N, C-alpha and C positions, 0 to 999 in steps of 0.2 A: 909303444902300444901299436898293435897291428890294426889296420882298418880294413874291413870287409867291403867289397864292391859287388853290386848285383851282377849276376851272370850276364855275360855279353857286353858289359860296360867296359870302357877304356879308362884305366886309372891315370893315364897320361894323355888327355885329350889334345888333339892337334890344335895348332894356332888358327885363329879365325882367318878366313880367306882375305887376301889384300884387297883394299878398295880399288875399283877399276880406275885406270888412268884415262883422263879426258884431255886430249891434245887439241888445242885451239890456236892456230897460228894467225895472228892478226896481220892484215895487209900492211899496216904501218905501225911503227913503234913510237917515233917522235913526230908530233903533229906540226910539221914544218909549215904547212899552208896556213893553219890557224895562227901560228906565231907571226908569219909574214903579214897576214891581213891586219893583225893587231898593230904591229910595228908600223906598217905603211899608213894606217889610219891615224896613228898618233903623230907621225911625221907630217902628214898633210894638215892635221889640225894645228900643229905648231906653225906651219906656213900660213894658215888662215889667220891666226892671231898676229903673227909678225907683219903680214901685209896690211892687216887692218890697223895696226898700231902705227906703222911707218908711212903708209900711203893713204890711210883713211878709207880703204876699200878692201874687202875680203876677196882677193883675186881668185883663189881656188873655187870659192862658192860662186862667184860671178860667172866664171867660165865653165863650171862643172855641175851645178845643181840642176834639178829638174825644173825647167821653165818651159811651159807648153809652147809658147809662141816661138821660142828659139828652136825647139825640136821640130815644129812644123816648118820652120825656115831651113831645115836641113842639118841641124846640129844633133845628129842622132847619138853621139857619144854620151849625151846627157841622160840616156836611158841606162847607162852603166856607172858613170862617174859619181853619182850621188852616194854610192855605197862607201866612198872614202871620205865623205864630208860630214861635218857635224856642226850643230848650231851653238853649243855651249859645252862647258866642261862637264856638267852633269849628264848631258846628252851622250857624249862620247864615253864617259865613265861607265854608265849603265849598259850601253851597247857592247863595249869591249869586255865588260865583266860577263855578260851573257854569252858572248862569243867564246871566251876563255872556258867557261863552265861547260857549255854544250859542245863546242866545236872539237875539243881535244879528243874526247872519247869517240865521237862520231867519225872523226878523221881516221882514228885507229881501226874502226870497223870497216870503213869504206876504202881506205887507201888514199894516197895523195891525189891521184888523177880524178877518181870518181868524186871525191869530196870537193875538189876545186870546181868541177863542173856543177855539182849541186849548189855550191855557194853562189857562183857567178850567175848561173841561169835563174836561180830563185830570185836573186836581187834584180835581175833584168825583168823577170815577170812582174815583180812588185812595182817597179818603176813604170812599166807599161800600163798596168791597171790604174796607177795613180795618174798617169798622163791622160788616160781616157776618162776618168771619173772625177779627178780633183783639179780644180782650176788653179789653186795656189801653188807657188813654188814649194819644193820639198827636197830634203836631203837626209842622209843617215843610212847606216848599215842594217837597220832593223828589217828592211825588206828581205835581205838575205838571211838574217837570223831567224825570222819566222819560217823560212824554208827549212832551216836546220831543225827547228822544233817539230815541224811536220814530218820530216824524215826520221827523226827519233821515234815518233809515234808509230810510223809505218814499220820501222825496223822491229820494234817490240811486237807489233801485231803479227807480222808475217813470220816471226820466229818465236811466237808465244809458247810453243811446246818446250822451249829450252829454258824458260824462266818460271820459277815457282810462283812468283807474285806478278805475273804479267797483267792481270786485271787492274791491280792497284797502280802499277806503273803507268798503264794507259790512262787511268783516271787522273793521275798527276799531270800528265802531258795535256790532257783536255782542259784541266783546271787552269794551268798556266796560260794556255791560249785564250780561254774565256776571260780570265782576269785582265790580260793585256789588251784584248779587243774592247773590253768594257772600259778600261782606262782611256782608250782612244776616243770614246764617245764624249768624254767630259773635258778633255784637254785639247791641245792643238796638234795632236799627232795625226799622221796620215793613215787612217785605217784602211783606205783602199789599197795603199801600197802594202800594208801588212797582209791583207787578204790575198793580193796577187802573189806575194812571196810564199804564203801558205799553200796556195793551190799549185804553184810551180814546184815547190818542194815535195808536195804530196805525189804529184804525177811522176817526178823524177825518181823518188824513192820506191814507188809502187812497181815501176817497170825496170828500174836499173839498180836498185839498192841491194845490199847483201841478203841472200837467202841461203841460210845454213842448213846442211843435211848432216845426219849422223852416220858415219861409216865405221863398222866394227874393225878393230885391229887387235893384235896380240896383246892381251892384258887390259883392254879397255876400248875406248872409242876415239874417233877423230872427227872434229867438226870441219867440214869443207864447204866453201861457198860455191853454190851452183851457178852463180853469175860471175862474169868477168868484166873487164873494163869496156869491152865492145858494147855490152848492153847499155851501159851508162852513156857512152858516146852517142849511140843511136837515140836513146831517150832524151839526152840533152839537146841534140840537134832538132828533134821533133818538137820539143817544148819551146825552144828558142824560135823556131820557124812559126809555130802557132801564135805565140804572143807577138812576134814581129809582124805577122800578117794582120793581127787585130789592131796593132798600132797604125799600120799603113792604110788599112781600108775603113776603119771605123772613126777616124778623127778627121 
């Protein structure tokens, strides 16, 4: 049977055009810094439990947790070392789980160096605010983890044109922050430390985090980061100096 086609039509239509290629080269493939932080926190926690069981004293916490009087006396390392210390198995489990879930993707987006600066300076900022506003001793990686959560939110906001559901993603980040800060009001968590880490991470991500632009290429597009490591180094130095000055002059 013969089939008639309207005049001007193509009985053999061409194949649909290929989907455009989108090339996105992440700065890091394997999140080595995240894995190192998890492993080192676990090892330090084992040392905490071993010294407590054998000597009757948690030596890492004794010499590393945030104790205001010791910091005033000159033990400034206590504004960093609490990030490796935890008070219980549930404490370290939930912190390391959050670090594993949030940190891996964020490190891939940031690259190893920028991510390490983000983590350490956020934790430092959290411990400084805890030092200024919380009298009780404190310890835990959550100061740095709150900085990572803030950075994830800033990353989504600044690159929102690349996400179909940016608004709902931002809503989820805000909800996570609100829930955890709310839990800090009814428990024995150091909310001032969490807020400090949140502010530190927000500042670092806003000025030094990835900012992707779309460049056309043959057959599609390429996503390229407008910022490099130098921006994060400058931002990290500025935020560290800001919070260091607050600790030095306000206490």
